[in-house]
TORKOL-4160 file (C-alpha; in steps of 0.2 Angstrom, whole numbers, padded with zeros to 4 digits, m for minus):
505
<pt num="1" X="0487" Y="0137" Z="0405"/>
<pt num="2" X="0495" Y="0143" Z="0389"/>
<pt num="3" X="0483" Y="0152" Z="0377"/>
<pt num="4" X="0486" Y="0154" Z="0358"/>
<pt num="5" X="0476" Y="0162" Z="0345"/>
<pt num="6" X="0481" Y="0158" Z="0327"/>
<pt num="7" X="0475" Y="0168" Z="0312"/>
<pt num="8" X="0459" Y="0174" Z="0320"/>
<pt num="9" X="0448" Y="0183" Z="0307"/>
<pt num="10" X="0430" Y="0190" Z="0311"/>
<pt num="11" X="0420" Y="0199" Z="0298"/>
<pt num="12" X="0404" Y="0208" Z="0300"/>
<pt num="13" X="0398" Y="0210" Z="0282"/>
<pt num="14" X="0411" Y="0220" Z="0273"/>
<pt num="15" X="0419" Y="0226" Z="0289"/>
<pt num="16" X="0434" Y="0215" Z="0295"/>
<pt num="17" X="0435" Y="0218" Z="0313"/>
<pt num="18" X="0449" Y="0205" Z="0316"/>
<pt num="19" X="0461" Y="0202" Z="0302"/>
<pt num="20" X="0472" Y="0186" Z="0304"/>
<pt num="21" X="0477" Y="0190" Z="0322"/>
<pt num="22" X="0490" Y="0179" Z="0331"/>
<pt num="23" X="0492" Y="0181" Z="0350"/>
<pt num="24" X="0501" Y="0170" Z="0364"/>
<pt num="25" X="0498" Y="0172" Z="0382"/>
<pt num="26" X="0509" Y="0162" Z="0394"/>
<pt num="27" X="0504" Y="0156" Z="0411"/>
<pt num="28" X="0509" Y="0168" Z="0425"/>
<pt num="29" X="0509" Y="0184" Z="0414"/>
<pt num="30" X="0498" Y="0199" Z="0411"/>
<pt num="31" X="0497" Y="0202" Z="0392"/>
<pt num="32" X="0490" Y="0219" Z="0388"/>
<pt num="33" X="0480" Y="0221" Z="0372"/>
<pt num="34" X="0481" Y="0239" Z="0368"/>
<pt num="35" X="0472" Y="0249" Z="0354"/>
<pt num="36" X="0460" Y="0263" Z="0350"/>
<pt num="37" X="0441" Y="0261" Z="0353"/>
<pt num="38" X="0435" Y="0251" Z="0339"/>
<pt num="39" X="0452" Y="0243" Z="0335"/>
<pt num="40" X="0445" Y="0225" Z="0337"/>
<pt num="41" X="0451" Y="0221" Z="0354"/>
<pt num="42" X="0434" Y="0216" Z="0362"/>
<pt num="43" X="0429" Y="0207" Z="0346"/>
<pt num="44" X="0444" Y="0196" Z="0348"/>
<pt num="45" X="0440" Y="0192" Z="0366"/>
<pt num="46" X="0422" Y="0189" Z="0362"/>
<pt num="47" X="0428" Y="0176" Z="0349"/>
<pt num="48" X="0439" Y="0168" Z="0363"/>
<pt num="49" X="0425" Y="0168" Z="0375"/>
<pt num="50" X="0413" Y="0160" Z="0363"/>
<pt num="51" X="0401" Y="0175" Z="0361"/>
<pt num="52" X="0407" Y="0176" Z="0342"/>
<pt num="53" X="0412" Y="0162" Z="0330"/>
<pt num="54" X="0428" Y="0166" Z="0320"/>
<pt num="55" X="0427" Y="0166" Z="0301"/>
<pt num="56" X="0445" Y="0159" Z="0301"/>
<pt num="57" X="0458" Y="0154" Z="0313"/>
<pt num="58" X="0460" Y="0143" Z="0329"/>
<pt num="59" X="0460" Y="0144" Z="0348"/>
<pt num="60" X="0472" Y="0133" Z="0357"/>
<pt num="61" X="0474" Y="0129" Z="0375"/>
<pt num="62" X="0490" Y="0121" Z="0380"/>
<pt num="63" X="0493" Y="0117" Z="0362"/>
<pt num="64" X="0476" Y="0109" Z="0359"/>
<pt num="65" X="0463" Y="0116" Z="0347"/>
<pt num="66" X="0447" Y="0120" Z="0355"/>
<pt num="67" X="0430" Y="0125" Z="0348"/>
<pt num="68" X="0418" Y="0135" Z="0358"/>
<pt num="69" X="0399" Y="0136" Z="0354"/>
<pt num="70" X="0396" Y="0148" Z="0367"/>
<pt num="71" X="0402" Y="0155" Z="0384"/>
<pt num="72" X="0398" Y="0139" Z="0393"/>
<pt num="73" X="0410" Y="0130" Z="0383"/>
<pt num="74" X="0424" Y="0143" Z="0386"/>
<pt num="75" X="0421" Y="0143" Z="0405"/>
<pt num="76" X="0421" Y="0124" Z="0405"/>
<pt num="77" X="0438" Y="0125" Z="0397"/>
<pt num="78" X="0445" Y="0137" Z="0410"/>
<pt num="79" X="0442" Y="0154" Z="0402"/>
<pt num="80" X="0434" Y="0168" Z="0413"/>
<pt num="81" X="0429" Y="0185" Z="0407"/>
<pt num="82" X="0427" Y="0201" Z="0418"/>
<pt num="83" X="0416" Y="0212" Z="0406"/>
<pt num="84" X="0417" Y="0231" Z="0406"/>
<pt num="85" X="0398" Y="0231" Z="0409"/>
<pt num="86" X="0395" Y="0219" Z="0423"/>
<pt num="87" X="0385" Y="0203" Z="0420"/>
<pt num="88" X="0377" Y="0202" Z="0437"/>
<pt num="89" X="0359" Y="0202" Z="0443"/>
<pt num="90" X="0357" Y="0217" Z="0454"/>
<pt num="91" X="0343" Y="0209" Z="0465"/>
<pt num="92" X="0352" Y="0193" Z="0468"/>
<pt num="93" X="0365" Y="0190" Z="0482"/>
<pt num="94" X="0383" Y="0188" Z="0479"/>
<pt num="95" X="0382" Y="0169" Z="0482"/>
<pt num="96" X="0367" Y="0168" Z="0470"/>
<pt num="97" X="0376" Y="0177" Z="0456"/>
<pt num="98" X="0392" Y="0167" Z="0458"/>
<pt num="99" X="0382" Y="0150" Z="0456"/>
<pt num="100" X="0371" Y="0157" Z="0442"/>
<pt num="101" X="0373" Y="0145" Z="0427"/>
<pt num="102" X="0383" Y="0133" Z="0438"/>
<pt num="103" X="0370" Y="0128" Z="0451"/>
<pt num="104" X="0374" Y="0114" Z="0463"/>
<pt num="105" X="0359" Y="0105" Z="0471"/>
<pt num="106" X="0357" Y="0094" Z="0486"/>
<pt num="107" X="0342" Y="0084" Z="0493"/>
<pt num="108" X="0326" Y="0085" Z="0483"/>
<pt num="109" X="0334" Y="0096" Z="0469"/>
<pt num="110" X="0336" Y="0111" Z="0481"/>
<pt num="111" X="0349" Y="0124" Z="0477"/>
<pt num="112" X="0365" Y="0122" Z="0488"/>
<pt num="113" X="0367" Y="0140" Z="0493"/>
<pt num="114" X="0378" Y="0136" Z="0507"/>
<pt num="115" X="0391" Y="0128" Z="0495"/>
<pt num="116" X="0391" Y="0144" Z="0485"/>
<pt num="117" X="0393" Y="0155" Z="0501"/>
<pt num="118" X="0408" Y="0144" Z="0506"/>
<pt num="119" X="0416" Y="0146" Z="0489"/>
<pt num="120" X="0414" Y="0165" Z="0490"/>
<pt num="121" X="0421" Y="0166" Z="0507"/>
<pt num="122" X="0436" Y="0154" Z="0502"/>
<pt num="123" X="0441" Y="0164" Z="0486"/>
<pt num="124" X="0438" Y="0181" Z="0495"/>
<pt num="125" X="0450" Y="0175" Z="0509"/>
<pt num="126" X="0463" Y="0169" Z="0497"/>
<pt num="127" X="0464" Y="0186" Z="0488"/>
<pt num="128" X="0459" Y="0198" Z="0503"/>
<pt num="129" X="0442" Y="0203" Z="0496"/>
<pt num="130" X="0430" Y="0210" Z="0508"/>
<pt num="131" X="0414" Y="0203" Z="0500"/>
<pt num="132" X="0399" Y="0197" Z="0510"/>
<pt num="133" X="0391" Y="0182" Z="0501"/>
<pt num="134" X="0374" Y="0187" Z="0507"/>
<pt num="135" X="0375" Y="0205" Z="0501"/>
<pt num="136" X="0363" Y="0211" Z="0487"/>
<pt num="137" X="0373" Y="0216" Z="0472"/>
<pt num="138" X="0363" Y="0231" Z="0470"/>
<pt num="139" X="0369" Y="0237" Z="0487"/>
<pt num="140" X="0387" Y="0235" Z="0483"/>
<pt num="141" X="0399" Y="0249" Z="0477"/>
<pt num="142" X="0405" Y="0247" Z="0459"/>
<pt num="143" X="0423" Y="0241" Z="0464"/>
<pt num="144" X="0415" Y="0227" Z="0475"/>
<pt num="145" X="0404" Y="0222" Z="0461"/>
<pt num="146" X="0419" Y="0220" Z="0450"/>
<pt num="147" X="0427" Y="0208" Z="0463"/>
<pt num="148" X="0411" Y="0198" Z="0463"/>
<pt num="149" X="0414" Y="0196" Z="0444"/>
<pt num="150" X="0431" Y="0190" Z="0447"/>
<pt num="151" X="0425" Y="0178" Z="0461"/>
<pt num="152" X="0413" Y="0171" Z="0449"/>
<pt num="153" X="0426" Y="0168" Z="0436"/>
<pt num="154" X="0438" Y="0160" Z="0449"/>
<pt num="155" X="0424" Y="0149" Z="0456"/>
<pt num="156" X="0424" Y="0140" Z="0440"/>
<pt num="157" X="0443" Y="0137" Z="0441"/>
<pt num="158" X="0447" Y="0149" Z="0427"/>
<pt num="159" X="0465" Y="0148" Z="0421"/>
<pt num="160" X="0464" Y="0161" Z="0408"/>
<pt num="161" X="0456" Y="0178" Z="0414"/>
<pt num="162" X="0450" Y="0191" Z="0402"/>
<pt num="163" X="0448" Y="0209" Z="0409"/>
<pt num="164" X="0439" Y="0219" Z="0396"/>
<pt num="165" X="0441" Y="0238" Z="0399"/>
<pt num="166" X="0439" Y="0234" Z="0418"/>
<pt num="167" X="0443" Y="0252" Z="0425"/>
<pt num="168" X="0430" Y="0262" Z="0415"/>
<pt num="169" X="0419" Y="0264" Z="0430"/>
<pt num="170" X="0431" Y="0264" Z="0444"/>
<pt num="171" X="0439" Y="0277" Z="0455"/>
<pt num="172" X="0458" Y="0279" Z="0455"/>
<pt num="173" X="0459" Y="0270" Z="0471"/>
<pt num="174" X="0448" Y="0256" Z="0465"/>
<pt num="175" X="0459" Y="0255" Z="0449"/>
<pt num="176" X="0475" Y="0253" Z="0460"/>
<pt num="177" X="0466" Y="0239" Z="0470"/>
<pt num="178" X="0462" Y="0230" Z="0453"/>
<pt num="179" X="0480" Y="0231" Z="0448"/>
<pt num="180" X="0485" Y="0223" Z="0464"/>
<pt num="181" X="0472" Y="0210" Z="0462"/>
<pt num="182" X="0478" Y="0206" Z="0444"/>
<pt num="183" X="0496" Y="0204" Z="0451"/>
<pt num="184" X="0490" Y="0192" Z="0464"/>
<pt num="185" X="0481" Y="0182" Z="0450"/>
<pt num="186" X="0497" Y="0182" Z="0440"/>
<pt num="187" X="0507" Y="0175" Z="0455"/>
<pt num="188" X="0494" Y="0160" Z="0455"/>
<pt num="189" X="0499" Y="0156" Z="0437"/>
<pt num="190" X="0484" Y="0163" Z="0428"/>
<pt num="191" X="0486" Y="0169" Z="0411"/>
<pt num="192" X="0478" Y="0186" Z="0410"/>
<pt num="193" X="0473" Y="0196" Z="0395"/>
<pt num="194" X="0470" Y="0215" Z="0400"/>
<pt num="195" X="0461" Y="0225" Z="0387"/>
<pt num="196" X="0463" Y="0244" Z="0388"/>
<pt num="197" X="0466" Y="0260" Z="0379"/>
<pt num="198" X="0473" Y="0269" Z="0395"/>
<pt num="199" X="0492" Y="0270" Z="0393"/>
<pt num="200" X="0496" Y="0273" Z="0411"/>
<pt num="201" X="0487" Y="0257" Z="0416"/>
<pt num="202" X="0497" Y="0247" Z="0403"/>
<pt num="203" X="0514" Y="0253" Z="0408"/>
<pt num="204" X="0509" Y="0249" Z="0427"/>
<pt num="205" X="0505" Y="0231" Z="0425"/>
<pt num="206" X="0509" Y="0224" Z="0408"/>
<pt num="207" X="0522" Y="0210" Z="0406"/>
<pt num="208" X="0520" Y="0211" Z="0387"/>
<pt num="209" X="0510" Y="0223" Z="0376"/>
<pt num="210" X="0502" Y="0219" Z="0359"/>
<pt num="211" X="0495" Y="0233" Z="0349"/>
<pt num="212" X="0480" Y="0232" Z="0338"/>
<pt num="213" X="0475" Y="0245" Z="0325"/>
<pt num="214" X="0460" Y="0243" Z="0313"/>
<pt num="215" X="0459" Y="0225" Z="0317"/>
<pt num="216" X="0477" Y="0220" Z="0314"/>
<pt num="217" X="0492" Y="0217" Z="0325"/>
<pt num="218" X="0504" Y="0231" Z="0321"/>
<pt num="219" X="0517" Y="0226" Z="0334"/>
<pt num="220" X="0523" Y="0222" Z="0351"/>
<pt num="221" X="0529" Y="0235" Z="0364"/>
<pt num="222" X="0539" Y="0234" Z="0380"/>
<pt num="223" X="0531" Y="0240" Z="0396"/>
<pt num="224" X="0545" Y="0252" Z="0397"/>
<pt num="225" X="0539" Y="0261" Z="0382"/>
<pt num="226" X="0534" Y="0279" Z="0384"/>
<pt num="227" X="0516" Y="0285" Z="0382"/>
<pt num="228" X="0521" Y="0294" Z="0366"/>
<pt num="229" X="0528" Y="0278" Z="0359"/>
<pt num="230" X="0513" Y="0268" Z="0363"/>
<pt num="231" X="0501" Y="0281" Z="0356"/>
<pt num="232" X="0511" Y="0282" Z="0340"/>
<pt num="233" X="0509" Y="0263" Z="0338"/>
<pt num="234" X="0490" Y="0264" Z="0342"/>
<pt num="235" X="0487" Y="0278" Z="0329"/>
<pt num="236" X="0500" Y="0276" Z="0316"/>
<pt num="237" X="0508" Y="0293" Z="0318"/>
<pt num="238" X="0516" Y="0304" Z="0331"/>
<pt num="239" X="0503" Y="0311" Z="0344"/>
<pt num="240" X="0505" Y="0326" Z="0356"/>
<pt num="241" X="0498" Y="0320" Z="0372"/>
<pt num="242" X="0500" Y="0336" Z="0382"/>
<pt num="243" X="0486" Y="0349" Z="0383"/>
<pt num="244" X="0494" Y="0366" Z="0380"/>
<pt num="245" X="0484" Y="0381" Z="0387"/>
<pt num="246" X="0488" Y="0398" Z="0394"/>
<pt num="247" X="0481" Y="0403" Z="0411"/>
<pt num="248" X="0463" Y="0408" Z="0409"/>
<pt num="249" X="0458" Y="0426" Z="0404"/>
<pt num="250" X="0441" Y="0429" Z="0411"/>
<pt num="251" X="0428" Y="0438" Z="0401"/>
<pt num="252" X="0411" Y="0445" Z="0405"/>
<pt num="253" X="0402" Y="0429" Z="0400"/>
<pt num="254" X="0396" Y="0419" Z="0415"/>
<pt num="255" X="0386" Y="0403" Z="0419"/>
<pt num="256" X="0378" Y="0403" Z="0436"/>
<pt num="257" X="0369" Y="0388" Z="0443"/>
<pt num="258" X="0360" Y="0390" Z="0460"/>
<pt num="259" X="0352" Y="0377" Z="0471"/>
<pt num="260" X="0349" Y="0366" Z="0456"/>
<pt num="261" X="0339" Y="0350" Z="0460"/>
<pt num="262" X="0334" Y="0337" Z="0447"/>
<pt num="263" X="0323" Y="0321" Z="0451"/>
<pt num="264" X="0317" Y="0306" Z="0441"/>
<pt num="265" X="0299" Y="0302" Z="0438"/>
<pt num="266" X="0299" Y="0292" Z="0454"/>
<pt num="267" X="0305" Y="0307" Z="0464"/>
<pt num="268" X="0323" Y="0300" Z="0467"/>
<pt num="269" X="0334" Y="0315" Z="0468"/>
<pt num="270" X="0348" Y="0314" Z="0455"/>
<pt num="271" X="0355" Y="0332" Z="0456"/>
<pt num="272" X="0355" Y="0337" Z="0474"/>
<pt num="273" X="0355" Y="0356" Z="0478"/>
<pt num="274" X="0371" Y="0361" Z="0468"/>
<pt num="275" X="0377" Y="0378" Z="0465"/>
<pt num="276" X="0393" Y="0384" Z="0455"/>
<pt num="277" X="0399" Y="0397" Z="0443"/>
<pt num="278" X="0409" Y="0396" Z="0427"/>
<pt num="279" X="0416" Y="0412" Z="0421"/>
<pt num="280" X="0420" Y="0415" Z="0403"/>
<pt num="281" X="0437" Y="0410" Z="0398"/>
<pt num="282" X="0438" Y="0395" Z="0409"/>
<pt num="283" X="0435" Y="0376" Z="0408"/>
<pt num="284" X="0426" Y="0368" Z="0423"/>
<pt num="285" X="0427" Y="0349" Z="0422"/>
<pt num="286" X="0414" Y="0340" Z="0431"/>
<pt num="287" X="0422" Y="0324" Z="0437"/>
<pt num="288" X="0416" Y="0308" Z="0445"/>
<pt num="289" X="0411" Y="0290" Z="0442"/>
<pt num="290" X="0398" Y="0288" Z="0429"/>
<pt num="291" X="0380" Y="0289" Z="0436"/>
<pt num="292" X="0382" Y="0302" Z="0450"/>
<pt num="293" X="0371" Y="0315" Z="0442"/>
<pt num="294" X="0383" Y="0322" Z="0429"/>
<pt num="295" X="0372" Y="0317" Z="0414"/>
<pt num="296" X="0356" Y="0324" Z="0422"/>
<pt num="297" X="0366" Y="0340" Z="0426"/>
<pt num="298" X="0371" Y="0342" Z="0407"/>
<pt num="299" X="0353" Y="0339" Z="0402"/>
<pt num="300" X="0347" Y="0352" Z="0414"/>
<pt num="301" X="0359" Y="0365" Z="0407"/>
<pt num="302" X="0352" Y="0362" Z="0390"/>
<pt num="303" X="0334" Y="0361" Z="0395"/>
<pt num="304" X="0332" Y="0343" Z="0390"/>
<pt num="305" X="0327" Y="0340" Z="0408"/>
<pt num="306" X="0317" Y="0352" Z="0419"/>
<pt num="307" X="0324" Y="0354" Z="0436"/>
<pt num="308" X="0312" Y="0353" Z="0451"/>
<pt num="309" X="0320" Y="0368" Z="0459"/>
<pt num="310" X="0335" Y="0380" Z="0456"/>
<pt num="311" X="0341" Y="0393" Z="0444"/>
<pt num="312" X="0352" Y="0392" Z="0429"/>
<pt num="313" X="0357" Y="0409" Z="0422"/>
<pt num="314" X="0368" Y="0413" Z="0407"/>
<pt num="315" X="0374" Y="0431" Z="0406"/>
<pt num="316" X="0360" Y="0436" Z="0417"/>
<pt num="317" X="0346" Y="0427" Z="0407"/>
<pt num="318" X="0337" Y="0413" Z="0416"/>
<pt num="319" X="0337" Y="0396" Z="0406"/>
<pt num="320" X="0326" Y="0386" Z="0418"/>
<pt num="321" X="0309" Y="0383" Z="0410"/>
<pt num="322" X="0314" Y="0387" Z="0393"/>
<pt num="323" X="0313" Y="0375" Z="0378"/>
<pt num="324" X="0328" Y="0367" Z="0371"/>
<pt num="325" X="0326" Y="0378" Z="0355"/>
<pt num="326" X="0326" Y="0393" Z="0366"/>
<pt num="327" X="0342" Y="0388" Z="0376"/>
<pt num="328" X="0351" Y="0384" Z="0360"/>
<pt num="329" X="0346" Y="0401" Z="0353"/>
<pt num="330" X="0355" Y="0409" Z="0368"/>
<pt num="331" X="0371" Y="0403" Z="0360"/>
<pt num="332" X="0373" Y="0386" Z="0370"/>
<pt num="333" X="0383" Y="0372" Z="0361"/>
<pt num="334" X="0380" Y="0355" Z="0367"/>
<pt num="335" X="0391" Y="0339" Z="0364"/>
<pt num="336" X="0380" Y="0324" Z="0371"/>
<pt num="337" X="0388" Y="0309" Z="0379"/>
<pt num="338" X="0380" Y="0297" Z="0367"/>
<pt num="339" X="0383" Y="0305" Z="0349"/>
<pt num="340" X="0374" Y="0291" Z="0340"/>
<pt num="341" X="0358" Y="0293" Z="0350"/>
<pt num="342" X="0358" Y="0311" Z="0354"/>
<pt num="343" X="0371" Y="0320" Z="0342"/>
<pt num="344" X="0369" Y="0312" Z="0325"/>
<pt num="345" X="0357" Y="0305" Z="0313"/>
<pt num="346" X="0366" Y="0290" Z="0305"/>
<pt num="347" X="0356" Y="0289" Z="0289"/>
<pt num="348" X="0359" Y="0308" Z="0286"/>
<pt num="349" X="0374" Y="0314" Z="0276"/>
<pt num="350" X="0388" Y="0324" Z="0285"/>
<pt num="351" X="0381" Y="0340" Z="0277"/>
<pt num="352" X="0364" Y="0337" Z="0284"/>
<pt num="353" X="0371" Y="0333" Z="0301"/>
<pt num="354" X="0380" Y="0349" Z="0301"/>
<pt num="355" X="0364" Y="0359" Z="0300"/>
<pt num="356" X="0353" Y="0348" Z="0312"/>
<pt num="357" X="0348" Y="0362" Z="0324"/>
<pt num="358" X="0349" Y="0376" Z="0312"/>
<pt num="359" X="0335" Y="0372" Z="0300"/>
<pt num="360" X="0323" Y="0386" Z="0304"/>
<pt num="361" X="0333" Y="0402" Z="0299"/>
<pt num="362" X="0348" Y="0408" Z="0289"/>
<pt num="363" X="0361" Y="0405" Z="0283"/>
<pt num="364" X="0355" Y="0387" Z="0278"/>
<pt num="365" X="0336" Y="0391" Z="0277"/>
<pt num="366" X="0329" Y="0407" Z="0269"/>
<pt num="367" X="0310" Y="0409" Z="0266"/>
<pt num="368" X="0307" Y="0391" Z="0270"/>
<pt num="369" X="0319" Y="0386" Z="0257"/>
<pt num="370" X="0335" Y="0376" Z="0260"/>
<pt num="371" X="0351" Y="0385" Z="0253"/>
<pt num="372" X="0360" Y="0370" Z="0246"/>
<pt num="373" X="0375" Y="0380" Z="0240"/>
<pt num="374" X="0377" Y="0388" Z="0257"/>
<pt num="375" X="0376" Y="0371" Z="0266"/>
<pt num="376" X="0388" Y="0363" Z="0254"/>
<pt num="377" X="0401" Y="0377" Z="0256"/>
<pt num="378" X="0400" Y="0376" Z="0275"/>
<pt num="379" X="0401" Y="0357" Z="0275"/>
<pt num="380" X="0416" Y="0357" Z="0264"/>
<pt num="381" X="0425" Y="0370" Z="0275"/>
<pt num="382" X="0420" Y="0361" Z="0291"/>
<pt num="383" X="0427" Y="0344" Z="0284"/>
<pt num="384" X="0443" Y="0353" Z="0280"/>
<pt num="385" X="0445" Y="0363" Z="0296"/>
<pt num="386" X="0440" Y="0348" Z="0308"/>
<pt num="387" X="0450" Y="0336" Z="0298"/>
<pt num="388" X="0435" Y="0324" Z="0296"/>
<pt num="389" X="0441" Y="0309" Z="0286"/>
<pt num="390" X="0427" Y="0305" Z="0274"/>
<pt num="391" X="0423" Y="0301" Z="0256"/>
<pt num="392" X="0414" Y="0317" Z="0254"/>
<pt num="393" X="0400" Y="0328" Z="0262"/>
<pt num="394" X="0387" Y="0317" Z="0255"/>
<pt num="395" X="0393" Y="0301" Z="0264"/>
<pt num="396" X="0381" Y="0295" Z="0278"/>
<pt num="397" X="0388" Y="0299" Z="0295"/>
<pt num="398" X="0385" Y="0281" Z="0301"/>
<pt num="399" X="0399" Y="0275" Z="0289"/>
<pt num="400" X="0412" Y="0286" Z="0298"/>
<pt num="401" X="0423" Y="0280" Z="0312"/>
<pt num="402" X="0419" Y="0285" Z="0330"/>
<pt num="403" X="0432" Y="0299" Z="0330"/>
<pt num="404" X="0426" Y="0306" Z="0314"/>
<pt num="405" X="0408" Y="0306" Z="0320"/>
<pt num="406" X="0413" Y="0315" Z="0335"/>
<pt num="407" X="0422" Y="0328" Z="0324"/>
<pt num="408" X="0406" Y="0331" Z="0315"/>
<pt num="409" X="0397" Y="0335" Z="0331"/>
<pt num="410" X="0411" Y="0346" Z="0337"/>
<pt num="411" X="0411" Y="0355" Z="0320"/>
<pt num="412" X="0392" Y="0359" Z="0321"/>
<pt num="413" X="0393" Y="0365" Z="0339"/>
<pt num="414" X="0409" Y="0375" Z="0338"/>
<pt num="415" X="0405" Y="0384" Z="0322"/>
<pt num="416" X="0391" Y="0393" Z="0331"/>
<pt num="417" X="0392" Y="0410" Z="0339"/>
<pt num="418" X="0394" Y="0403" Z="0357"/>
<pt num="419" X="0390" Y="0410" Z="0374"/>
<pt num="420" X="0392" Y="0393" Z="0383"/>
<pt num="421" X="0399" Y="0376" Z="0378"/>
<pt num="422" X="0393" Y="0360" Z="0387"/>
<pt num="423" X="0403" Y="0345" Z="0382"/>
<pt num="424" X="0399" Y="0328" Z="0390"/>
<pt num="425" X="0412" Y="0314" Z="0388"/>
<pt num="426" X="0419" Y="0323" Z="0372"/>
<pt num="427" X="0432" Y="0310" Z="0369"/>
<pt num="428" X="0423" Y="0294" Z="0373"/>
<pt num="429" X="0426" Y="0281" Z="0361"/>
<pt num="430" X="0439" Y="0290" Z="0350"/>
<pt num="431" X="0457" Y="0287" Z="0348"/>
<pt num="432" X="0472" Y="0296" Z="0355"/>
<pt num="433" X="0474" Y="0306" Z="0339"/>
<pt num="434" X="0456" Y="0312" Z="0339"/>
<pt num="435" X="0458" Y="0316" Z="0358"/>
<pt num="436" X="0473" Y="0328" Z="0354"/>
<pt num="437" X="0462" Y="0337" Z="0341"/>
<pt num="438" X="0446" Y="0338" Z="0352"/>
<pt num="439" X="0456" Y="0345" Z="0367"/>
<pt num="440" X="0464" Y="0358" Z="0356"/>
<pt num="441" X="0447" Y="0364" Z="0349"/>
<pt num="442" X="0439" Y="0365" Z="0367"/>
<pt num="443" X="0454" Y="0375" Z="0373"/>
<pt num="444" X="0452" Y="0387" Z="0358"/>
<pt num="445" X="0434" Y="0389" Z="0362"/>
<pt num="446" X="0439" Y="0394" Z="0380"/>
<pt num="447" X="0452" Y="0406" Z="0374"/>
<pt num="448" X="0438" Y="0416" Z="0365"/>
<pt num="449" X="0430" Y="0420" Z="0382"/>
<pt num="450" X="0417" Y="0406" Z="0382"/>
<pt num="451" X="0412" Y="0397" Z="0398"/>
<pt num="452" X="0416" Y="0379" Z="0395"/>
<pt num="453" X="0408" Y="0364" Z="0405"/>
<pt num="454" X="0416" Y="0348" Z="0402"/>
<pt num="455" X="0409" Y="0332" Z="0409"/>
<pt num="456" X="0422" Y="0318" Z="0410"/>
<pt num="457" X="0424" Y="0301" Z="0419"/>
<pt num="458" X="0443" Y="0301" Z="0413"/>
<pt num="459" X="0453" Y="0308" Z="0427"/>
<pt num="460" X="0468" Y="0311" Z="0416"/>
<pt num="461" X="0457" Y="0322" Z="0404"/>
<pt num="462" X="0450" Y="0331" Z="0419"/>
<pt num="463" X="0467" Y="0336" Z="0426"/>
<pt num="464" X="0474" Y="0340" Z="0408"/>
<pt num="465" X="0459" Y="0350" Z="0401"/>
<pt num="466" X="0452" Y="0359" Z="0416"/>
<pt num="467" X="0456" Y="0375" Z="0425"/>
<pt num="468" X="0445" Y="0369" Z="0439"/>
<pt num="469" X="0438" Y="0352" Z="0443"/>
<pt num="470" X="0421" Y="0350" Z="0451"/>
<pt num="471" X="0419" Y="0332" Z="0458"/>
<pt num="472" X="0401" Y="0325" Z="0460"/>
<pt num="473" X="0395" Y="0310" Z="0470"/>
<pt num="474" X="0377" Y="0304" Z="0472"/>
<pt num="475" X="0371" Y="0320" Z="0464"/>
<pt num="476" X="0380" Y="0332" Z="0476"/>
<pt num="477" X="0396" Y="0342" Z="0474"/>
<pt num="478" X="0410" Y="0335" Z="0485"/>
<pt num="479" X="0421" Y="0350" Z="0481"/>
<pt num="480" X="0429" Y="0361" Z="0468"/>
<pt num="481" X="0448" Y="0360" Z="0466"/>
<pt num="482" X="0462" Y="0367" Z="0455"/>
<pt num="483" X="0466" Y="0356" Z="0440"/>
<pt num="484" X="0483" Y="0351" Z="0448"/>
<pt num="485" X="0475" Y="0342" Z="0463"/>
<pt num="486" X="0484" Y="0326" Z="0465"/>
<pt num="487" X="0475" Y="0310" Z="0458"/>
<pt num="488" X="0474" Y="0302" Z="0475"/>
<pt num="489" X="0464" Y="0317" Z="0482"/>
<pt num="490" X="0453" Y="0317" Z="0467"/>
<pt num="491" X="0450" Y="0298" Z="0469"/>
<pt num="492" X="0445" Y="0300" Z="0487"/>
<pt num="493" X="0433" Y="0314" Z="0482"/>
<pt num="494" X="0425" Y="0303" Z="0468"/>
<pt num="495" X="0422" Y="0290" Z="0482"/>
<pt num="496" X="0412" Y="0304" Z="0491"/>
<pt num="497" X="0425" Y="0309" Z="0504"/>
<pt num="498" X="0427" Y="0328" Z="0505"/>
<pt num="499" X="0445" Y="0335" Z="0507"/>
<pt num="500" X="0450" Y="0350" Z="0517"/>
<pt num="501" X="0453" Y="0366" Z="0508"/>
<pt num="502" X="0441" Y="0363" Z="0493"/>
<pt num="503" X="0427" Y="0375" Z="0488"/>
<pt num="504" X="0410" Y="0369" Z="0492"/>
<pt num="505" X="0403" Y="0378" Z="0477"/>
């Protein structure tokens, strides 16, 4: 089935998310939609899938204009979508999820589960999926859950398949398997739209590449294009993709974590007896698929979560049991994984956000009085130093782009007199240009002799930024390895398979 989008425009108030976008996807091709986070890729696909209604433009299938009032219409027309965040019911079986919304009955209106099981088996056999139709989705690994999403789309005879950032929660091996599945689907004549911002994946599977920047198509590129060429198209300028850093020079600063355990309110162990050391002047990257205890580890380091056992010392000072305020006063900088929820107050100005955790003493507050001139000068200098693109320091931070919001967080945290930096997903949701800048500033912090802990689900970032990589799986440390460890080895570790020759702690 040939897919064509003509002049698609979608507005959200004054924001133009898609601006007269044209796109053609032929049967039997993988068409990559490449762009920064926030460029408008997912919005465009949500219009195609019937989740949004376009303000202008048309969707055509095999030359016929189609109007979708919802996803049901899109699915009935032969469009399937594999979402970044799976649309599955965890307590249902695979077969129940596949038939959901398209239930077949027999007899006295009873659900025909056997028909659903048969369909799952047939599709799984055709593509070599190892999927049990009677398995509960919540018991399946993430990579298998994604296959269930694909089976669900194929069970409705989808001829156009949309993959929206499908590798965000996959190990490298699972990503490679997905690429193979996409090639198989292409061979069946499916038209595939692959949305991503990861350059390596684009060059690996794309037949054609369309680049979107700020809601507008800025050009097409060949799969033979270099990473630098693709990044330049995405951002609109030349980008340095290599992280430059000298070998670590260790200082006397030291973070030591011993026997740390964190549980949730129900008693489930989320961080399971882990121990490690980070010396001043080095970056330890904590790698792993999201949801394996990394978030809880970062919160324990800051004092947001109180461990059930274990010790965290910074330069010999015990941090466990202390308040977040007390931990911050020890010189800990913290970049949270969700900047909007935990890092910024959207209705506050840039200047106000830059002093969020320094409202109790100098230089911004003296004798209980806010020193406006001091804050204004600091904010203006931070905006210039961190290249925050803004109308001025009085602009509300909610009106900034994701990359500029992240720069506000970094400007606040890195301007402190640091003894430790904990940066959780520091480049999540930012463009490659901002990634370049953020990596440079983290390396500069490390070179000042500060211990740095970076938590990242991006394997390329872990390898480029880290001096060592600590892989976590189900709350435990699988191993600690050098940053030049091959991707396939790291991928196996992320799946919980220890490798010979790795540090245990």
